[in-house]
N, C-alpha and C positions, 0 to 999 in steps of 0.2 A: 371453623373460624373465618369463613369467607365473607368478605364485606363487598357489598354491591352499591355502597353509597357514593356520593359525588367525589369524595377523596380518591376512592379506588378507581373511579373512571378517569379522574385526572391524572393519576399516576400511570395507567395504561396508555392514555393519550400522549403523556410526556415520554414514556418508553418507546412508544411507536414513532413519535416524532424524531426522537434522538436516533433510532434505528435507521429511519428513512434518511435523515440528514447525513449520518455516517456513511450510508451506502451511496448517496449521491456524491459526497466528497471523494470516496475512493473510486467510484466510477469515473468521475470527471478527471482525477489525476491519471488514472490508468489509460483512459482515452488519449489525454494529452501526451502521456509518455509514448504511447504507440504512434501518434501522428509526428511527435519529434523524432522517433526512430526512422519513420519513412521520409521525413524531410531531410535528415542526416544522410540517408541513402541517396536521395535526389541530388543533394549538394556534392556528395562525393563523386557521383557519376558526372555531374557538370564540371567539376574540377579536373577530372581525368580528360574530358573532352577538350577543355580549355588548354591543359598542359600538352595535349597531343596535337593540337592544331597548328597549322603553319601560320595562322593569324594570332598566335598567342600574345605577341607583343602589342598588337593593335587592341585586343580585349583588355589588356592590363592598362594601356593608355587611356581607353575610354571609360572603363568601369573597374579599375584597379581597386578603388576604395570599397566597392561593393564585393568584389571577388574576395578580398581579404577579411571583411567585416562579417560576412554571413556566417562562416564556420565559428567564429568567435562568439557571436550572438547566439547561435544554436547551442553551443557548449554552455552558455550562461543559462539558457532555458532548461536544458537537461539537468544541470546541477540544481536548479530550483525545484524541479520536478522530484528528483531524487531526495532531496532534503525533505519535501512535503510528503513524499511516499514513506520515508523512514519514520517521520512523526506520526503519520496515520497508522502505520503498522504498530508502533509502540502504543498508541492510544487505543487502537482497536484490539489488541491482544486480550485484554480483560473482558472487553465487550463480547468478544466471539467466544472466549473460553466459557463464559457463563451461559452461552446458548447451546454448546455442544455437549453430547454425551461423553462419558468416559471413554467408550470404545472409539468414538470419532477423534477425541483429542489424542488417543494413543496412536491411531492410524496416522494423524498429521505429524505427530512428534517422530515416529519411525521413518515416515517418508522424508521428512526434513533432515533427520540426523543421517540417514543413509545417503542422501543427495548432497548434503552440504557438511557432513561431519559435525552435525549438531552437538550442542553442549549438554552432557549428561547431568551436569549440576542443575542446570535450568529445568530440565525434565523433572528431576527429583524435587525441586522446590514446587513445581506445578502440582505433582502428585500430593506433596505434603499439604498444600493449600486446600486442594480438593478434599483430602482426608479430613482436614480440620473443619471444613465447611459441613461435610457430612456428619461428623460427630456433634458439631454444634447444633445442627438441625434435629439430630436424633435426641440429644439431651432436651432440647426445647420441646419436641413432641411427647416426650416422657413426662414433663411437668404438668 
């Protein structure tokens, strides 16, 4: 029942495009999150240097608004990245689940649950969805 018509080709192109778009989005957010972490580290170091300096008062007189604003702005960026990461992880769960084998899904579930005390109910729901898809496919193949 394999179709190689234009509709099939368009579906594959659409799937490939959505996979590429999702990968680019997650890569962009991940890289931005790493850079925000590095920037946070640099800001922390700069703040320690300022606080330890004998010229601390002069720094605050000349650039106090900058010294106070940068950590706040950085926190705002990190919050936006965390929010976007969470949205992508929720959107991407079904996408990735459909691409992985049962053994890969089990490996991920076990790693996550042992590392973060994962939710057994969620795992059970995932297994039930997979079993339902298998049975639907099997019934369809028998027809």
